[in-house]
Each structure stands twice: as C-alpha cells, then as structure tokens.
C-alpha positions in Angstrom: 163.3 -72.7 -184.5 165.2 -70.4 -182.2 162.5 -68.7 -180.3 162.9 -66.1 -177.6 160.5 -66.4 -174.6 161.4 -63.1 -172.9 159.5 -59.9 -173.6 162.7 -58.0 -172.9 163.7 -58.9 -176.4 160.9 -56.5 -177.6 161.0 -52.8 -177.4 158.3 -51.1 -175.3 156.7 -49.7 -178.5 156.7 -53.1 -180.1 155.0 -54.6 -177.0 152.3 -51.9 -177.2 151.9 -52.4 -181.0 151.3 -56.2 -180.5 148.9 -55.4 -177.6 146.9 -53.1 -179.9 146.8 -55.7 -182.6 145.3 -58.2 -180.1 142.8 -55.6 -178.9 141.8 -54.8 -182.5 141.4 -58.5 -183.2 139.1 -58.9 -180.2 137.0 -55.9 -181.4 136.9 -57.3 -184.9 135.7 -60.8 -183.9 133.2 -59.5 -181.3 131.7 -57.2 -183.9 130.7 -60.3 -185.8 129.6 -62.4 -182.8 126.0 -62.4 -183.7 123.9 -65.3 -182.2 121.5 -66.8 -184.7 119.0 -69.6 -184.5 121.8 -71.9 -185.5 124.2 -70.7 -182.9 127.1 -68.2 -183.1 127.9 -66.7 -186.5 131.6 -67.2 -185.7 133.6 -70.1 -186.9 134.9 -72.5 -184.2 138.5 -71.3 -184.6 137.4 -67.7 -184.2 135.3 -68.5 -181.1 138.2 -70.5 -179.5 140.6 -67.6 -180.2 138.3 -65.0 -178.8 137.6 -66.9 -175.6 141.3 -67.6 -175.1 142.1 -63.9 -175.4 139.3 -62.8 -173.1 139.7 -65.5 -170.5 143.4 -66.5 -170.5 142.9 -68.2 -167.0 141.1 -70.9 -168.9 144.0 -71.4 -171.3 145.6 -68.6 -173.2 147.1 -68.6 -176.7 150.7 -68.4 -177.7 151.6 -65.1 -179.5 154.6 -65.3 -181.9 156.1 -62.1 -183.2 158.5 -62.1 -186.2 160.6 -59.1 -187.1 161.0 -59.0 -190.8 162.5 -56.0 -192.6 161.2 -53.5 -190.1 157.7 -55.1 -190.0 156.2 -57.1 -187.1 154.3 -60.2 -188.2 151.9 -61.4 -185.4 150.8 -65.1 -185.3 148.5 -66.9 -182.8 148.6 -70.5 -181.9 146.0 -72.7 -183.6 144.5 -75.1 -181.1 143.1 -77.4 -183.8 146.2 -77.4 -185.9 149.3 -76.6 -183.8 151.6 -76.8 -186.9 149.8 -74.0 -188.7 149.2 -70.9 -186.6 146.9 -68.0 -187.6 148.2 -64.8 -188.9 146.7 -61.6 -187.5 146.3 -58.7 -189.9 144.3 -55.6 -190.5 142.8 -54.6 -193.8 145.9 -52.6 -195.0 148.3 -55.4 -194.1 146.1 -58.0 -195.8 146.5 -56.2 -199.1 150.3 -56.6 -198.9 149.9 -60.4 -198.3 147.2 -61.6 -200.6 148.3 -65.3 -200.2 147.1 -65.3 -196.6 143.4 -66.2 -196.8 140.8 -65.2 -194.2 139.9 -68.0 -191.8 136.3 -67.3 -192.6 136.3 -67.4 -196.4 132.7 -66.0 -196.5 133.6 -62.9 -194.6 134.9 -59.8 -196.5 137.4 -58.0 -194.3 136.6 -54.3 -194.2 138.9 -51.3 -194.0 139.9 -50.8 -190.4 139.1 -54.3 -189.4 141.6 -56.9 -187.9 141.0 -60.6 -188.5 142.5 -64.1 -188.4 144.1 -65.4 -191.6 145.5 -68.8 -192.5 149.3 -68.8 -192.7 151.0 -69.7 -195.9 153.8 -72.2 -196.5 156.2 -69.2 -196.7 154.9 -68.2 -193.2 155.6 -71.7 -191.9 159.1 -71.6 -193.4 159.7 -68.2 -191.8 158.6 -69.5 -188.4 160.8 -72.6 -188.7 164.0 -70.8 -189.4 166.7 -70.1 -186.8 166.4 -66.5 -185.9 166.7 -64.2 -182.8 163.9 -62.1 -184.4 161.2 -64.7 -183.5 159.8 -63.9 -180.0 157.0 -65.8 -178.4 154.9 -65.1 -175.3 151.4 -66.0 -174.0 148.6 -63.6 -174.7 148.1 -62.9 -171.0 151.6 -61.4 -170.9 150.3 -58.5 -173.0 147.6 -57.5 -170.5 144.9 -57.6 -173.1 141.6 -56.0 -172.0 138.5 -55.0 -173.9 138.5 -51.2 -174.2 134.7 -51.2 -173.8 134.9 -52.9 -170.4 137.5 -50.6 -168.9 135.8 -48.7 -166.1 135.8 -44.9 -165.8 138.6 -43.9 -163.4 137.4 -42.6 -160.1 139.1 -39.9 -158.0 142.6 -40.9 -156.8 142.8 -42.5 -153.5 145.4 -41.9 -150.8 146.7 -45.4 -149.8 149.2 -44.2 -147.2 146.6 -43.3 -144.5 144.3 -46.3 -145.2 144.0 -49.5 -143.3 144.4 -52.8 -145.1 140.6 -53.2 -144.8 140.1 -49.8 -146.6 142.8 -50.6 -149.2 141.1 -53.9 -149.9 137.7 -52.3 -150.3 139.2 -49.5 -152.5 140.8 -52.1 -154.8 137.6 -54.1 -155.1 135.6 -51.0 -156.0 137.9 -50.1 -158.9 139.2 -51.7 -162.0 142.6 -53.3 -161.3 144.1 -51.3 -164.2 143.1 -48.0 -162.6 146.3 -45.9 -161.9 144.6 -44.5 -158.8 144.8 -47.9 -157.1 147.8 -49.4 -158.8 150.0 -48.8 -155.7 147.4 -50.6 -153.6 147.5 -53.5 -155.9 151.3 -53.6 -155.7 151.2 -53.5 -151.9 148.5 -56.1 -151.4 149.2 -58.5 -154.3 152.8 -57.7 -155.3 155.7 -60.0 -154.2 159.3 -59.0 -154.8 161.5 -61.9 -155.5 164.8 -62.5 -157.3 164.7 -65.1 -160.1 165.9 -65.7 -163.7 163.5 -65.7 -166.6 164.4 -68.2 -169.3 167.8 -67.3 -171.0 168.1 -64.2 -168.8 170.1 -63.2 -165.8 168.5 -63.3 -162.4 167.1 -60.0 -161.2 164.7 -58.7 -158.6 161.1 -58.6 -160.0 157.8 -57.6 -158.5 155.2 -60.3 -159.4 151.6 -59.2 -159.2 149.1 -62.1 -158.3 145.6 -60.7 -158.4 142.7 -62.3 -156.4 140.6 -64.9 -158.3 143.3 -65.2 -160.9 146.0 -66.8 -158.8 146.6 -69.8 -161.1 146.8 -67.5 -164.2 149.5 -65.3 -162.7 151.5 -68.1 -161.0 151.3 -69.9 -164.4 152.8 -66.8 -166.0 155.7 -66.8 -163.5 156.3 -70.5 -164.2 156.3 -70.0 -168.0 158.7 -67.0 -167.6 161.2 -69.3 -165.9 160.6 -72.5 -167.8 158.5 -72.1 -171.0 156.2 -75.0 -171.7 157.7 -76.0 -175.1 161.2 -76.0 -173.6 159.9 -78.0 -170.7 158.4 -80.6 -173.0 161.6 -80.9 -175.0 163.9 -81.2 -171.9 161.6 -83.7 -170.3 161.9 -85.9 -173.3 165.6 -85.3 -174.4 167.5 -83.8 -171.5 166.6 -85.1 -168.1 169.5 -83.3 -166.3 168.5 -79.9 -167.8 164.9 -80.6 -167.0 165.7 -81.3 -163.3 167.8 -78.1 -163.1 165.0 -75.9 -164.5 162.4 -77.6 -162.3 164.6 -76.8 -159.4 164.7 -73.1 -160.4 160.9 -73.0 -160.6 160.5 -74.8 -157.2 163.0 -72.5 -155.5 161.1 -69.4 -156.8 157.8 -70.8 -155.8 159.1 -71.5 -152.3 160.3 -67.9 -152.0 156.9 -66.7 -153.1 155.1 -69.0 -150.6 157.3 -67.7 -147.8 156.3 -64.1 -148.6 152.6 -65.0 -148.7 152.9 -66.9 -145.4 154.7 -63.9 -143.8 151.8 -61.6 -144.7 149.2 -63.6 -142.8 148.0 -62.3 -139.5 145.0 -62.1 -137.1 144.2 -58.5 -137.8 143.7 -58.9 -141.6 140.3 -58.5 -143.2 138.7 -61.9 -143.9 138.6 -61.6 -147.7 142.3 -60.7 -147.9 143.2 -63.5 -145.4 141.2 -65.9 -147.6 143.1 -64.8 -150.7 146.5 -65.3 -148.9 145.5 -68.7 -147.6 144.2 -69.8 -151.0 147.4 -68.7 -152.7 149.6 -70.4 -150.1 147.7 -73.6 -150.5 147.8 -73.5 -154.3 151.6 -73.0 -154.3 152.0 -75.9 -151.8 149.9 -78.1 -153.9 152.1 -77.4 -156.9 155.3 -78.2 -155.0 154.0 -81.3 -153.3 151.5 -82.8 -155.8 152.5 -81.4 -159.2 156.3 -81.0 -159.1 156.5 -81.7 -162.8 154.2 -78.7 -163.5 151.8 -80.8 -165.6 149.0 -78.4 -164.6 150.6 -75.4 -166.3 151.0 -75.3 -170.1 
C-alpha cells in the first residue's frame, strides 16, 4: 500500500471534513455511553476507540482517508484486529454501503448519527492497493476536541504588555484553543525549527508543545519525520535508511532541546520553568536512553 503520511496531501476543507467526522463519531459513541449494572453499554472496540480519540496522549488511533470518485472514506485502526480497520460513516453514507455492518449489531444507527462499521473485503482490497489517494495520520493531528467541553471565550487579552508570569496565568485560565490566547501559546510553547516531514522538503515549522502533553506533541513531531510503520519496515529490511531517518529525528530533537534550554532563566515563573525543565529532560532521555524511538508508536 502506498500511503501518504503528510497532511499537506489533503486540502484544508478535507482536513476539516475528517475532523468533523471524528467529532461526530465521538458524539455518537458518547450518546450511547450509558453505565449499567453490568458496566458500560458500549462494546469493547467502541470504548477503546472513544478513549483513544479523547485521550491521544495514552495512545491515539491511525486515521486513514481514501479518496474515491470524489468521496472521502474514513477508516480508523482496529487495536484488536490491525488487519481490519473500522469504517466511520453517518446514517446517510451507511445507506450507500449496506455491506458494511455496524460494529454493534444490536444498535440501530439513526439519522444524523455517526458510528463504527466493520470494513468489507472490498474495503481491505481498496486499502491494500498502490495509490497516492490513501493518506494516513494519527487522530491527534486533527486536533479533535469535544464541542461540549470547549470553554466560552473570554475577552481578548493583550499579550504585548504582559510579563511572562501574566502570560502564563492568562494561558492557564483559558482553553488552549481560545483565539484570544493563541499568540501567547505560540510565544510560550512554540518552537520554530527547520525539518523535513516524511517524503517532503525541509521547511521552517513552528511546533507547539503544550504543558502536560509534552510526550504527545513530541511524538507527533517524531511521527511526522519518521512514521511508525515506515520505521518498523526500515528497521527490519533497510538498516541504512533506518539509521538515516533516525539521524534526521535526532537532529531535529537536538534543535528543539537547544531552543528549550535557551529559554530557561532565573526570572521565569516557577511553573513555566518546571515545564521547560521537564521538556528538556524528556528530549534528553529520548536521545540518550531511547535513540531507537521505541517509546513512540
């Protein structure tokens, strides 16, 4: 299968469409997440998928998008059966593909609902073919959030006249997605480095690494440069290429660590200093104790 691991292969409107599909799936599964005397009403596969989408720092799922005659098919990796991913469809799409059966055969999918479906042999053949129209990325790359948990935006802040202490406090009081503090997030947690995503030319990128989610966002950076499935293949069959790609990741991580180190200073607020120190140590641990990147899948 020829799979693209670069979201630049998707148009902005396609990225947004996939994001909405994932959000609708979260809403659909959560609507059925009733706790009974026998436990959750969800099937194990639904529970695993939901938790992976809501908490990608614990292990996100692979999203595969297939362009097919003007339509986008969305598939999610199946933790319990890697060779048979789930199809994600709403009620209207379901009616066009009756061979795809709901994961929960006892649940009737309603109009307006999005759910998980078992893929067909035809789907598996489609995913296995050589095609530039098959694009994969991890769910965390789509910035999936529950609409119900997005906080009401507060009045815009003026970051220019604020101290780092005030900027840190402003950020911590607001949702990270709030446009009013987006520039503070970029200033405090953004690192501008030049690197090449897999099968793309090197260019300058600003990488955001938010507090308490350092491993998640560093993991995204690593996967952008050296996707896990390519890493596993090269490690097994192409040692020279593997060492080359590892070198690219290590070089980028060293650049990142240098920027983190340069930001540390005596006058910084303690929580921000703690964040910088933790991020610096995490990157050092990867470079020194996990150079094969085994901790990142």
